[in-house]
C-alpha positions in Angstrom: 25.3 49.1 -55.3 25.7 45.0 -55.1 22.4 43.6 -53.6 23.2 41.4 -50.9 21.7 37.7 -52.2 24.2 38.1 -54.8 27.5 38.7 -52.8 29.8 36.0 -52.3 29.2 35.8 -48.3 25.3 35.4 -48.8 26.3 32.3 -51.2 28.6 31.0 -49.0 25.7 31.3 -46.2 23.3 29.7 -48.4 25.5 27.1 -49.1 26.1 26.5 -45.6 22.1 26.3 -44.3 21.4 24.1 -47.7 23.9 21.2 -46.5 22.8 21.4 -42.9 19.4 21.5 -44.1 20.0 18.3 -46.1 21.8 16.8 -43.4 18.8 17.0 -41.3 16.2 15.4 -44.1 18.5 12.7 -44.2 18.7 12.1 -40.7 14.9 12.3 -40.2 14.5 10.2 -43.3 17.0 8.0 -41.2 14.9 7.6 -38.1 11.8 6.8 -40.1 13.2 4.1 -41.7 14.6 3.0 -37.6 11.0 3.6 -36.7 9.6 1.3 -39.2 12.1 -1.4 -38.8 11.5 -1.5 -35.2 7.9 -1.6 -35.9 8.3 -4.8 -38.4 7.1 -8.2 -36.7 5.6 -6.8 -33.9 2.0 -7.1 -33.7 -0.6 -3.5 -33.4 -1.0 -4.8 -29.6 2.6 -4.1 -29.4 2.9 -1.1 -30.6 -0.4 0.5 -28.6 1.7 -0.8 -25.2 4.9 0.7 -26.3 3.5 4.0 -27.5 1.7 3.7 -24.0 4.5 3.8 -22.1 6.3 6.6 -23.7 4.0 8.4 -21.8 4.4 7.3 -18.4 7.4 7.1 -16.0 8.3 3.0 -15.7 9.5 1.8 -12.2 9.7 -1.8 -11.9 8.2 -3.6 -8.6 10.8 -5.9 -6.7 11.2 -9.5 -7.8 10.0 -10.8 -4.7 7.2 -8.6 -3.7 5.8 -9.2 0.1 5.6 -6.3 2.7 5.1 -9.0 5.3 8.8 -11.0 3.8 10.7 -8.5 2.4 9.5 -4.7 3.7 12.7 -3.1 3.0 12.5 -3.9 -0.7 8.6 -3.0 -0.7 9.1 0.3 0.8 12.1 1.3 -1.4 9.9 0.7 -4.1 6.6 3.0 -2.8 9.2 5.9 -2.7 10.0 5.5 -6.3 6.3 5.7 -6.2 5.9 8.9 -4.1 8.1 10.9 -5.8 6.5 10.5 -9.0 2.9 11.4 -7.1 4.7 14.7 -5.4 5.8 15.9 -9.3 2.8 14.8 -10.8 3.9 12.1 -13.0 2.0 9.7 -14.6 3.7 5.9 -13.5 3.8 2.8 -15.1 4.3 -0.4 -12.8 6.1 -3.0 -14.3 5.0 -6.7 -12.7 6.1 -8.7 -15.7 9.3 -10.0 -13.7 7.9 -10.6 -10.7 8.9 -14.1 -8.7 6.7 -13.8 -5.3 3.4 -12.2 -4.8 1.3 -12.0 -1.9 -1.4 -9.9 -0.8 0.4 -8.0 1.6 2.0 -6.4 -1.2 -1.1 -6.3 -3.4 -2.9 -4.5 -0.9 -0.3 -1.3 -0.4 -0.2 -1.2 -4.2 -4.0 -0.5 -4.1 -3.4 2.0 -1.0 -0.9 3.6 -3.2 -2.5 3.6 -6.5 -5.5 5.4 -5.0 -3.6 8.6 -3.6 -2.6 8.7 -7.3 -6.0 8.5 -8.5 -7.4 10.9 -6.0 -5.3 13.5 -8.0 -6.1 12.7 -11.3 -2.5 11.1 -12.1 -2.9 8.0 -14.6 -1.6 4.9 -12.9 -1.0 1.7 -15.2 1.0 -1.5 -15.3 1.5 -4.8 -16.5 0.7 -8.0 -15.5 3.5 -10.7 -14.3 4.6 -13.0 -16.9 4.3 -15.7 -14.4 0.8 -17.5 -14.2 0.2 -18.4 -11.0 1.5 -14.6 -9.8 -1.2 -13.4 -12.6 -4.0 -15.1 -11.7 -3.7 -14.2 -7.9 -3.1 -10.6 -9.1 -6.6 -11.1 -11.1 -8.2 -12.8 -8.6 -7.4 -10.2 -6.0 -9.8 -6.7 -6.6 -7.0 -4.9 -7.9 -8.3 -4.0 -11.0 -11.3 -3.1 -9.7 -9.8 0.0 -8.2 -7.6 0.3 -11.4 -10.0 0.9 -13.6 -12.6 3.0 -11.7 -12.6 5.8 -9.3 -12.8 5.3 -5.9 -15.9 6.7 -4.0 -16.4 6.5 0.1 -18.4 3.8 0.1 -17.7 0.6 1.6 -17.6 -2.1 -1.1 -17.6 -5.5 0.7 -18.8 -8.6 -2.0 -20.3 -11.2 0.2 -19.7 -15.1 -0.9 -16.4 -13.4 -2.6 -13.2 -15.3 -1.2 -10.5 -12.7 -1.9 -11.4 -9.0 -1.9 -10.0 -5.6 -1.5 -11.9 -3.1 -0.3 -12.2 0.6 1.4 -13.7 3.3 3.2 -12.6 6.7 3.7 -12.0 7.1 7.8 -14.5 9.7 8.8 -16.3 6.8 10.8 -15.6 3.8 12.3 -18.0 0.6 10.3 -19.0 -1.5 13.6 -21.2 -3.9 11.2 -18.3 -4.7 9.0 -16.7 -7.2 12.1 -20.2 -9.0 12.0 -20.1 -9.6 8.0 -16.5 -10.7 7.4 -17.1 -12.8 11.0 -19.9 -14.7 9.3 -18.2 -16.0 6.0 -14.9 -16.3 7.3 -16.1 -18.7 10.1 -17.7 -21.1 7.1 -14.2 -21.0 5.7 -12.0 -22.3 8.3 -15.0 -24.5 10.7 -17.7 -25.1 8.2 -20.1 -23.0 9.9 -21.1 -19.5 11.6 -18.8 -19.5 14.8 -18.2 -16.3 17.0 -14.9 -14.7 16.8 -14.2 -12.2 19.1 -11.1 -11.3 18.5 -11.8 -10.4 14.8 -14.0 -8.4 15.4 -12.3 -6.2 18.2 -9.3 -6.2 16.1 -11.2 -4.8 13.1 -12.6 -1.8 15.7 -9.4 -0.9 17.1 -7.2 -0.9 14.2 -10.4 1.3 12.2 -10.6 3.6 15.4 -7.0 4.0 15.1 -6.6 4.8 11.4 -9.6 7.7 12.2 -8.1 9.0 15.4 -4.1 8.9 14.0 -3.8 8.3 10.2 -3.7 12.1 9.3 -1.8 14.9 11.1 -4.4 17.3 9.2 -7.4 16.0 11.3 -9.9 13.0 11.8 -11.2 11.4 8.7 -8.6 12.5 5.7 -7.1 9.5 4.4 -8.8 6.2 3.6 -8.0 2.8 5.1 -8.2 -0.5 2.9 -9.2 -4.0 4.8 -8.2 -7.3 2.1 -9.6 -10.8 3.2 -8.1 -14.0 1.6 -10.1 -17.1 2.5 -7.9 -20.3 2.2 -10.1 -23.3 2.2 -7.7 -26.1 2.0 -5.7 -24.9 4.7 -8.3 -23.5 6.9 -7.7 -20.1 7.2 -8.1 -16.5 6.2 -5.4 -14.1 5.7 -6.1 -10.2 6.9 -4.2 -7.5 5.4 -5.4 -4.0 7.2 -3.6 -0.8 5.8 -3.9 3.2 6.6 -1.8 5.1 4.0 -1.1 8.2 6.7 1.5 9.3 8.1 1.8 6.4 10.5 2.1 5.5 14.3 5.2 7.3 15.3 4.8 10.2 13.5 1.4 10.7 14.8 2.5 10.7 18.2 5.3 13.2 17.3 2.2 15.7 16.0 -0.3 15.5 18.7 -1.9 18.5 19.3 -0.7 20.3 22.8 -4.4 19.7 24.5 -4.1 16.2 23.7 -3.6 13.3 26.8 -0.8 11.8 24.1 1.3 15.8 23.9 4.9 15.1 23.6 4.3 10.8 24.3 7.5 10.1 22.4 9.7 12.4 25.2 7.7 11.2 28.4 8.4 7.1 27.0 11.9 8.1 26.5 12.7 9.6 29.8 10.7 7.1 31.6 11.8 3.8 30.0 15.2 5.6 28.7 14.1 3.8 25.4 15.3 5.7 22.2 14.5 3.3 18.9 10.8 3.5 18.0 11.1 -0.7 17.8 11.6 -0.4 21.7 8.4 1.9 21.5 6.5 -0.1 19.6 6.9 -3.0 22.0 6.0 -1.4 24.7 3.2 0.5 23.2 2.0 -3.1 22.1 2.5 -4.4 25.8 0.8 -1.7 27.5 3.5 -0.2 29.4 3.5 3.1 28.1 -0.2 4.1 28.5 -0.1 5.1 32.3 3.4 6.8 31.5 1.9 8.8 28.8 -2.1 9.4 29.7 -2.0 8.9 33.5 -4.6 6.6 33.0 -4.6 2.3 33.3 -5.0 0.6 30.2 -8.5 -0.7 29.6 -7.9 -3.0 26.8 -8.2 -0.3 23.7 -6.3 0.5 21.0 -2.7 -1.3 19.9 -2.3 -3.2 23.7 -5.7 -4.3 23.0 -5.1 -5.8 19.8 -1.7 -7.6 21.1 -4.4 -8.9 23.9 -6.1 -10.5 21.3 -3.2 -12.1 19.7 -1.9 -13.4 23.5 -5.3 -15.0 23.9 -5.2 -17.1 21.0 -7.8 -15.2 19.1 -5.9 -14.7 16.5 -2.4 -15.7 14.8 0.4 -14.7 13.3 0.1 -10.9 14.1 2.9 -8.3 11.9 2.8 -4.5 12.3 4.5 -2.1 10.1 4.6 1.6 10.9 7.3 3.8 9.9 10.3 2.6 10.3 9.5 -0.8 12.6 8.9 -4.6 11.6 7.2 -6.4 14.3 6.5 -10.0 14.5 4.5 -9.9 17.3 3.5 -13.8 17.8 7.2 -14.3 17.8 8.2 -11.4 19.6 10.7 -10.1 16.8 10.9 -6.0 16.8 13.4 -4.6 14.6 14.2 -1.1 13.2 14.0 -0.7 9.2 16.5 1.6 7.3 13.2 3.1 5.3 10.2 4.8 6.4 6.7 3.2 5.5 4.1 6.4 6.2 1.6 5.0 7.4 0.7 1.5 9.4 0.0 -1.8 7.7 -1.5 -4.9 9.8 -1.2 -8.5 9.0 -3.0 -11.3 11.1 -4.4 -14.5 10.4 -7.4 -16.4 11.5 -7.6 -20.7 11.8 -8.9 -23.8 13.1 -6.9 -23.5 16.1 -7.8 -20.4 17.4 -10.5 -19.7 19.9 -13.9 -19.6 18.8 -17.5 -20.1 20.5 -20.7 -21.3 19.3 -22.8 -18.7 17.0 -25.4 -16.9 19.1 -26.4 -13.9 17.3 -29.7 -14.2 15.6 
C-alpha cells in the first residue's frame, strides 16, 4: 500500500502549505521593514510615546476647552471619557491642539480623571502645543492628581496662587472658608478683609454636595474646589464641582421619608413649569421652598447662594447641573442638549464686591 505522504494529493497539499507559508514570511518581512522605516528619524522619546499610545484609547479634547463658555462641547467630551470608564478602558487625553483653555475645563478634567484612578484605570494625556496653555496646565494642580493617588485628606497649600484641591464629601469643612478668605483678600485688597459671602457660598456648596451629590447615600463622592488668583485684575475666580448625579436627578430620587420627595412633580403642578432651566431659576429665587417643604425659605441652600450674588458679595455666578446652564448674574437660564452628571459652580470675587474689616484673631 502506497504511503500517504508519497501520494499526489499529499504532495499538492504540501505544496499549497509551502506557498502559503512563504507568502506569510514575505508579509511578515515586509511588516518588519515598514516598522523599521517608520522608526527612522524618530527619537527614542517619540517611539516610547507611540508605544504608550497603543495601549490607550485616545480621546481628543475640544479645541476650545472651557466648561463656562462651551458647556455642550465639554459635556460631549466628558461623555466619551465616561464610556471608556464604564468599559474599564485606559484613556489618553490629547490636549495638543487645543486653542483655548481655562480653569473650568481643567477642574472638570481632574474630577473625571479621579473617577478613573479610583477604579485603578490608567489615565494619561499630552501637553498643549500652545506654550501659554501648557504653562496654565502646569501651574494648575492637574499633574499632582495625575501622577499619584488621591486620598480623602483636604490638601490646601497656603501661598499657592492657583490650585485645585479635594475632600471626600463625608463632612463639611467649615474652617476652609476662613483660610481661603484670608489669602484671596490679600490678592484683591492687599490686606486681610472679611468676605462673608464667600464663606457662605463655600459652606452651602459643601452642604449641597454632602446631601445631594449621590443617590446611593451621603458622603460617597468627592467635591473639588479650584482657587485661581489674578493679582493684575485684582480678582480671584472659584470653581466648585461635585461630580455625582446633579440637582435634578437628585431631586427625582429623594426617598419617600424626605421632605423633598416628589419635588419635581410638586413644582410642575404648582408653577406649571416643566423644563429644568425654569425649575432651576425658581429654586435659586427661593420660590420653590414653601411649595415643596411647606416651610419658609431660611436663607439656606441654592437660594442662599443666589442671595450672596444679589447682595454683591460675589460676582459672575454660573451654575451648570444636568441639562441646565445658568448665568445667574445676568438672569440667563438655558436648557442644554447634553446632560452633565453633577453640579458645577463658578464665581468670582473682585475689588468691587462687598467686604468688611478683618476682625478675626
